[in-house]
FIFIPA-378221 format. One record per residue (C-alpha): residue number from 1; residue in one letter; x, y, z. Coordinates in nm, 4 decimals. Example, Ala and Ser with C-alpha at 12.3 -4.5 7.8 and 13.67 -1.06 7.14 Angstrom:
2
+-----+------+----------+----------+----------+
! seq ! type !        u !        v !        w !
+-----+------+----------+----------+----------+
!   1 !    A !   1.2300 !  -0.4500 !   0.7800 !
!   2 !    S !   1.3670 !  -0.1060 !   0.7140 !
+-----+------+----------+----------+----------+
//
This chain:
145
+-----+------+----------+----------+----------+
! seq ! type !        u !        v !        w !
+-----+------+----------+----------+----------+
!   1 !    M !  -0.9547 !  -0.9732 !   2.0010 !
!   2 !    K !  -1.2699 !  -1.1844 !   2.0398 !
!   3 !    G !  -1.2484 !  -1.2733 !   1.6720 !
!   4 !    R !  -0.8945 !  -1.4051 !   1.7106 !
!   5 !    V !  -0.9869 !  -1.6119 !   2.0138 !
!   6 !    A !  -1.2890 !  -1.7555 !   1.8336 !
!   7 !    A !  -1.0792 !  -1.8314 !   1.5224 !
!   8 !    G !  -0.8126 !  -1.9970 !   1.7375 !
!   9 !    L !  -1.0715 !  -2.2075 !   1.9186 !
!  10 !    M !  -1.2333 !  -2.3136 !   1.5913 !
!  11 !    A !  -0.8909 !  -2.3987 !   1.4480 !
!  12 !    L !  -0.8122 !  -2.6148 !   1.7516 !
!  13 !    L !  -1.1465 !  -2.7920 !   1.7235 !
!  14 !    L !  -1.0885 !  -2.8520 !   1.3528 !
!  15 !    V !  -0.7403 !  -2.9900 !   1.4178 !
!  16 !    F !  -0.8851 !  -3.2240 !   1.6835 !
!  17 !    Y !  -1.1530 !  -3.3386 !   1.4392 !
!  18 !    L !  -0.8976 !  -3.3900 !   1.1618 !
!  19 !    V !  -0.6779 !  -3.6003 !   1.3918 !
!  20 !    L !  -0.9748 !  -3.8195 !   1.4832 !
!  21 !    V !  -1.0767 !  -3.8607 !   1.1193 !
!  22 !    G !  -0.7162 !  -3.9348 !   1.0220 !
!  23 !    W !  -0.6959 !  -4.1999 !   1.2915 !
!  24 !    R !  -1.0173 !  -4.3609 !   1.1641 !
!  25 !    A !  -0.8751 !  -4.3500 !   0.8109 !
!  26 !    V !  -0.5689 !  -4.5462 !   0.9210 !
!  27 !    L !  -0.7918 !  -4.8034 !   1.0898 !
!  28 !    F !  -0.9977 !  -4.8430 !   0.7712 !
!  29 !    L !  -0.6807 !  -4.8777 !   0.5623 !
!  30 !    Q !  -0.5521 !  -5.1496 !   0.7939 !
!  31 !    S !  -0.8762 !  -5.3487 !   0.7613 !
!  32 !    G !  -0.7578 !  -5.5109 !   0.4398 !
!  33 !    E !  -1.1074 !  -5.4975 !   0.2907 !
!  34 !    I !  -1.1527 !  -5.3154 !  -0.0417 !
!  35 !    V !  -1.4423 !  -5.1074 !   0.0899 !
!  36 !    G !  -1.2455 !  -5.0234 !   0.4052 !
!  37 !    I !  -0.9434 !  -4.9155 !   0.2032 !
!  38 !    V !  -1.1567 !  -4.6940 !  -0.0222 !
!  39 !    I !  -1.3219 !  -4.5344 !   0.2819 !
!  40 !    G !  -0.9783 !  -4.4935 !   0.4437 !
!  41 !    V !  -0.8396 !  -4.3150 !   0.1387 !
!  42 !    A !  -1.1455 !  -4.0879 !   0.1269 !
!  43 !    L !  -1.1076 !  -4.0130 !   0.4955 !
!  44 !    L !  -0.7422 !  -3.9201 !   0.4386 !
!  45 !    V !  -0.8274 !  -3.6844 !   0.1536 !
!  46 !    L !  -1.0936 !  -3.4981 !   0.3521 !
!  47 !    P !  -0.8568 !  -3.3974 !   0.6351 !
!  48 !    L !  -0.6020 !  -3.2783 !   0.3787 !
!  49 !    V !  -0.8669 !  -3.0549 !   0.2234 !
!  50 !    G !  -0.9599 !  -2.9377 !   0.5737 !
!  51 !    V !  -0.5993 !  -2.8525 !   0.6592 !
!  52 !    W !  -0.5603 !  -2.6639 !   0.3306 !
!  53 !    A !  -0.8806 !  -2.4664 !   0.3954 !
!  54 !    L !  -0.7793 !  -2.3899 !   0.7545 !
!  55 !    V !  -0.4361 !  -2.2650 !   0.6525 !
!  56 !    A !  -0.5831 !  -2.0576 !   0.3687 !
!  57 !    E !  -0.8377 !  -1.8942 !   0.6009 !
!  58 !    L !  -0.5819 !  -1.8218 !   0.8714 !
!  59 !    R !  -0.3440 !  -1.6678 !   0.6163 !
!  60 !    F !  -0.6256 !  -1.4574 !   0.4710 !
!  61 !    G !  -0.7202 !  -1.3352 !   0.8178 !
!  62 !    R !  -0.3608 !  -1.2552 !   0.9110 !
!  63 !    N !  -0.2929 !  -1.0724 !   0.5850 !
!  64 !    S !  -0.6172 !  -0.8735 !   0.5887 !
!  65 !    A !  -0.5581 !  -0.7740 !   0.9531 !
!  66 !    R !  -0.2101 !  -0.6568 !   0.8562 !
!  67 !    L !  -0.3580 !  -0.4377 !   0.5832 !
!  68 !    V !  -0.6172 !  -0.2976 !   0.8244 !
!  69 !    R !  -0.3409 !  -0.2022 !   1.0680 !
!  70 !    R !  -0.1394 !  -0.0429 !   0.7899 !
!  71 !    L !  -0.4349 !   0.1552 !   0.6536 !
!  72 !    E !  -0.5284 !   0.2620 !   1.0040 !
!  73 !    A !  -0.1729 !   0.3836 !   1.0707 !
!  74 !    E !  -0.1881 !   0.5834 !   0.7465 !
!  75 !    G !  -0.5305 !   0.7242 !   0.8361 !
!  76 !    G !  -0.6761 !   0.5635 !   0.5255 !
!  77 !    L !  -0.9558 !   0.3514 !   0.6689 !
!  78 !    P !  -1.2966 !   0.4731 !   0.5547 !
!  79 !    V !  -1.5135 !   0.6264 !   0.8233 !
!  80 !    E !  -1.8420 !   0.4414 !   0.8466 !
!  81 !    N !  -2.1224 !   0.6843 !   0.9161 !
!  82 !    L !  -2.3855 !   0.4459 !   0.7863 !
!  83 !    P !  -2.7066 !   0.3780 !   0.9762 !
!  84 !    I !  -2.6920 !   0.0332 !   1.1295 !
!  85 !    R !  -2.9328 !  -0.2454 !   1.2143 !
!  86 !    P !  -2.9725 !  -0.3688 !   1.5726 !
!  87 !    S !  -2.7187 !  -0.6420 !   1.4849 !
!  88 !    G !  -2.4553 !  -0.3760 !   1.4156 !
!  89 !    R !  -2.4410 !  -0.4370 !   1.0403 !
!  90 !    P !  -2.4928 !  -0.1364 !   0.8109 !
!  91 !    L !  -2.8242 !  -0.0984 !   0.6332 !
!  92 !    R !  -2.7736 !  -0.2392 !   0.2859 !
!  93 !    D !  -2.9383 !   0.0502 !   0.0994 !
!  94 !    S !  -2.7101 !   0.3011 !   0.2716 !
!  95 !    A !  -2.4020 !   0.0880 !   0.2029 !
!  96 !    D !  -2.5051 !   0.0443 !  -0.1604 !
!  97 !    A !  -2.5364 !   0.4211 !  -0.1980 !
!  98 !    E !  -2.1712 !   0.4723 !  -0.0975 !
!  99 !    F !  -2.0435 !   0.1805 !  -0.3043 !
! 100 !    P !  -1.9870 !   0.3777 !  -0.6321 !
! 101 !    I !  -1.7294 !   0.5986 !  -0.4563 !
! 102 !    Y !  -1.5079 !   0.2974 !  -0.3819 !
! 103 !    R !  -1.5677 !   0.1396 !  -0.7238 !
! 104 !    A !  -1.4605 !   0.4641 !  -0.8922 !
! 105 !    A !  -1.1439 !   0.4755 !  -0.6794 !
! 106 !    V !  -1.0488 !   0.1272 !  -0.8026 !
! 107 !    D !  -1.1274 !   0.2233 !  -1.1620 !
! 108 !    A !  -0.9064 !   0.5316 !  -1.1256 !
! 109 !    A !  -0.6171 !   0.3413 !  -0.9644 !
! 110 !    P !  -0.6435 !  -0.0313 !  -1.0405 !
! 111 !    D !  -0.2938 !  -0.1022 !  -0.9018 !
! 112 !    D !  -0.3579 !   0.0626 !  -0.5628 !
! 113 !    W !  -0.4054 !  -0.1988 !  -0.2923 !
! 114 !    R !  -0.5633 !   0.0627 !  -0.0653 !
! 115 !    A !  -0.8442 !   0.1272 !  -0.3147 !
! 116 !    W !  -0.9052 !  -0.2459 !  -0.3534 !
! 117 !    F !  -0.9123 !  -0.2948 !   0.0230 !
! 118 !    R !  -1.1642 !  -0.0132 !   0.0681 !
! 119 !    L !  -1.3714 !  -0.1664 !  -0.2125 !
! 120 !    G !  -1.3651 !  -0.4963 !  -0.0234 !
! 121 !    L !  -1.4919 !  -0.3185 !   0.2871 !
! 122 !    A !  -1.7675 !  -0.1589 !   0.0790 !
! 123 !    Y !  -1.8684 !  -0.4978 !  -0.0630 !
! 124 !    N !  -1.8746 !  -0.6354 !   0.2895 !
! 125 !    S !  -2.0949 !  -0.3493 !   0.4101 !
! 126 !    S !  -2.3305 !  -0.4209 !   0.1198 !
! 127 !    G !  -2.3513 !  -0.7849 !   0.2268 !
! 128 !    D !  -2.1613 !  -0.9297 !  -0.0716 !
! 129 !    R !  -1.9084 !  -1.1474 !   0.1119 !
! 130 !    R !  -1.7787 !  -1.3302 !  -0.1960 !
! 131 !    R !  -1.6832 !  -1.0120 !  -0.3782 !
! 132 !    A !  -1.5532 !  -0.8576 !  -0.0558 !
! 133 !    R !  -1.3099 !  -1.1455 !  -0.0092 !
! 134 !    G !  -1.2092 !  -1.1274 !  -0.3754 !
! 135 !    A !  -1.1338 !  -0.7553 !  -0.3539 !
! 136 !    I !  -0.9382 !  -0.8012 !  -0.0315 !
! 137 !    R !  -0.7411 !  -1.0885 !  -0.1878 !
! 138 !    T !  -0.6577 !  -0.8560 !  -0.4779 !
! 139 !    A !  -0.5452 !  -0.5916 !  -0.2256 !
! 140 !    I !  -0.3219 !  -0.8456 !  -0.0513 !
! 141 !    T !  -0.1664 !  -0.9503 !  -0.3817 !
! 142 !    L !  -0.1086 !  -0.5897 !  -0.4918 !
! 143 !    E !   0.0389 !  -0.4911 !  -0.1566 !
! 144 !    R !   0.2889 !  -0.7760 !  -0.1729 !
! 145 !    S !   0.4113 !  -0.6813 !  -0.5208 !
+-----+------+----------+----------+----------+
//
């Protein structure tokens, strides 16, 4: 729940920032100066990229949470018995040792969204966020089809 509140707060702050930047962009565009117009156009593009990124992140979070709930209801979430650091994150060596199990499950069933989602969780436990997000995106795509 804390994660959702934090994400909502950050989204609201980003929207506020984007509105302020958009307002400045309009003021630059109305200046009539070439440099002002160029800056205004750039300031309009940046908020559009920000809105796209915000929507993409919120959709990713919503979809991955939906898959977590579904896997949990099915009893398919992996049980994490890994030793953890004081921060609560698993020790990387321990997570890396369990990684081949999840990789083999994906190799055995490449069209199974559950295997891909578990692989994403394994990547995340190993500290590889980029691959974790990629595997979870693949799971979302497979689950939808």
